[in-house]
C-alpha positions in Angstrom: 52.9 127.9 157.8 54.5 124.9 159.6 53.1 121.5 160.5 52.0 122.8 163.8 50.2 125.9 162.6 46.6 126.3 161.7 45.5 126.8 158.1 44.5 130.3 157.2 40.8 130.9 157.8 40.2 127.5 159.4 38.4 126.9 162.7 40.7 126.5 165.7 40.9 123.7 168.2 39.6 121.0 165.9 41.0 117.5 165.8 44.4 116.9 164.4 45.3 113.8 162.4 48.5 112.1 163.7 50.3 109.3 161.8 53.2 107.7 163.5 55.5 105.0 162.1 52.9 103.8 159.7 53.5 100.8 157.4 51.0 98.9 155.3 51.8 95.5 153.8 50.0 93.1 151.5 51.3 89.7 152.5 55.0 89.8 152.2 54.9 93.0 150.1 55.4 96.3 151.9 53.3 98.8 150.0 54.1 101.8 152.2 56.4 102.6 155.1 57.8 105.3 157.3 54.8 107.7 157.3 55.1 110.3 160.0 52.8 113.4 160.0 50.8 115.7 162.2 48.1 117.5 160.3 46.2 120.3 162.1 42.5 120.8 161.6 41.5 122.7 158.5 44.5 121.8 156.4 44.3 120.8 152.7 47.0 118.3 152.1 48.1 116.9 148.7 49.5 113.3 148.5 51.7 113.0 145.4 53.9 110.3 143.9 54.0 108.0 140.9 51.5 105.2 140.3 51.9 102.5 142.9 53.6 104.9 145.4 51.1 104.3 148.2 48.8 107.3 147.9 45.6 105.3 147.8 47.0 102.8 150.3 47.5 105.6 152.8 44.0 106.9 152.3 42.5 103.5 152.7 44.5 102.8 155.9 43.2 106.0 157.4 39.7 105.1 156.2 39.9 101.7 157.8 39.8 99.7 154.5 43.4 98.5 155.1 44.9 97.5 158.4 48.4 98.9 159.0 51.1 96.4 159.6 52.9 98.8 161.9 52.4 102.2 163.4 49.3 104.2 164.5 46.7 106.7 163.2 44.9 109.0 165.6 42.3 111.7 165.0 41.8 114.2 167.8 44.0 112.1 170.1 41.8 109.0 169.7 42.6 105.8 167.7 41.2 106.3 164.2 38.9 103.3 164.6 37.1 105.2 167.4 36.6 108.1 165.0 35.6 106.1 161.9 32.1 107.6 161.7 33.8 111.1 161.3 36.1 110.1 158.4 34.6 110.5 155.0 36.2 108.7 152.0 35.5 109.5 148.4 37.1 106.7 146.3 38.3 106.7 142.7 35.5 106.4 140.2 36.7 103.1 138.8 36.3 101.5 142.2 32.6 102.1 142.2 29.9 99.9 140.6 27.9 102.5 138.9 25.3 100.0 137.7 24.2 99.2 141.3 20.5 100.0 141.5 20.6 103.2 143.7 19.6 106.8 143.2 21.8 109.8 143.9 19.8 110.4 147.1 20.4 106.8 148.2 24.1 107.2 147.8 24.2 110.5 149.8 22.1 108.9 152.5 24.8 106.3 153.0 26.7 109.0 154.7 24.0 109.2 157.4 23.9 105.5 158.4 26.6 105.7 161.1 24.7 108.6 162.7 21.2 107.1 162.6 22.3 103.4 163.0 22.6 100.7 160.4 19.2 99.1 161.5 17.3 102.4 161.2 16.1 103.9 157.9 17.0 107.5 157.4 14.2 109.8 158.3 12.7 113.0 156.8 15.5 115.2 158.2 18.2 112.9 156.8 16.5 113.1 153.3 16.3 116.9 153.6 20.0 117.1 154.3 20.8 114.8 151.4 18.8 116.9 149.0 20.3 120.1 150.4 23.8 118.7 149.9 23.0 117.7 146.3 21.6 121.2 145.6 24.7 122.8 147.2 26.8 120.9 144.6 24.6 121.9 141.6 22.5 118.8 141.5 19.2 120.2 142.8 16.2 118.1 141.9 18.3 115.1 140.8 18.0 113.0 143.9 15.7 110.4 142.3 17.9 109.9 139.2 19.8 106.6 139.0 23.5 107.1 139.7 24.5 105.7 136.3 22.6 108.5 134.5 25.1 111.1 135.7 28.3 112.2 134.0 31.6 111.2 135.6 32.1 114.6 137.3 28.5 114.6 138.6 29.0 111.1 140.0 32.0 112.4 141.9 29.8 115.3 143.2 27.2 112.8 144.5 29.9 111.1 146.5 31.1 114.4 147.7 27.6 115.2 148.9 27.7 111.9 150.8 30.8 113.1 152.6 29.1 116.4 153.5 26.2 114.8 155.2 28.5 112.5 157.2 29.5 115.5 159.4 33.1 114.6 159.0 36.2 115.7 160.9 38.4 114.4 158.1 37.7 114.0 154.3 39.8 111.7 152.1 39.6 112.2 148.3 41.3 109.7 146.0 42.1 111.3 142.6 39.0 113.6 142.6 40.2 115.7 139.6 40.8 112.9 137.2 38.7 113.1 134.1 36.5 115.9 135.2 35.9 119.2 133.4 36.5 122.8 134.6 33.0 123.2 136.0 33.2 120.1 138.1 36.7 121.0 139.3 35.4 124.4 140.4 32.6 122.7 142.4 35.2 120.5 144.1 37.4 123.5 144.9 34.5 125.3 146.6 33.5 122.3 148.7 37.2 121.7 149.7 37.5 125.3 150.9 34.2 125.0 152.8 35.6 122.0 154.6 38.8 123.8 155.5 37.0 126.9 156.7 35.0 124.7 159.0 38.2 123.2 160.5 37.9 119.9 158.6 41.1 118.6 157.2 41.1 117.3 153.6 43.7 114.8 152.2 43.8 114.6 148.4 45.7 111.9 146.4 46.4 113.5 143.0 48.7 113.4 140.0 48.0 117.1 139.3 51.2 118.8 140.6 50.1 122.3 139.5 46.9 121.8 141.5 48.9 120.9 144.6 51.4 123.7 144.3 48.7 126.3 143.7 45.9 125.3 146.1 47.1 123.1 148.9 48.5 124.0 152.4 50.7 121.0 152.8 52.1 118.2 150.7 53.3 114.6 151.3 55.6 113.0 148.8 55.4 109.2 148.6 57.2 106.5 146.7 56.4 103.4 148.8 57.7 105.3 151.7 57.3 108.9 152.9 59.9 111.0 151.0 58.9 114.4 152.5 56.1 116.1 154.3 55.4 119.7 155.2 54.1 123.1 154.1 53.8 123.2 150.3 56.1 126.2 149.9 58.9 124.3 151.7 58.3 120.8 150.6 57.3 121.1 146.9 61.0 121.4 145.7 62.9 120.0 142.8 65.0 117.9 145.1 62.0 116.2 146.7 60.2 115.8 143.4 63.4 114.2 142.0 63.5 111.7 144.8 59.8 111.0 144.6 59.4 110.7 140.8 62.9 109.6 139.7 63.3 109.6 135.9 60.2 111.8 135.4 61.9 114.7 137.3 62.5 116.9 134.2 58.8 117.3 133.7 58.1 118.1 137.3 61.0 120.5 137.8 59.6 122.6 135.0 56.3 122.8 136.9 57.9 123.8 140.2 
């Protein structure tokens, strides 16, 4: 499988994500540079690198949270800002205020606002879809529960349900497997594969190298710049891991 091929089992003809010459800076500090990639529809892509390597920065640039200092991002041939309503972003748990007074259904319905309009309240069909997404992720009948009453893995599932009802063309997951148990991990795996089969690309920032090697179609290695990108079988190599992780390479070579 090459960067131009379709993921096995995915829908054909869907929008590709194209990143060209991307750099992101915070003031005078360049957080990430030299990102070049074309990701066909239906691909599951792992973003790997040490802490501070730019994984979250890249996801947030694609999601529109950060403005690139150079380069471009296109989805289906259109500038990413024109496709913002079709990009679903699931942030790291620590970036969310879990004490905010909302229910699980309220959180999921946030994924419908760009479709129904920010000045309209979601209707009966939107609420039905929200409850259906929660049930699909094993949270049936929990829509009225305050978000703080869920476990960490369940909270991540609620945000995944929000992504589902957004009708995305691209899903961005920032460290979704951190601190969750086997059951929640299996739920995430199922949802990710459902996205891929529907021709929806999924980008996952993760520290779990075994997960990347075993389950992801492509991998991007980052260390404040793009070190390597391509099909996992060709890119997940000791040489690329050594360049990406430096002194930690002994651990990761053992995993490769």
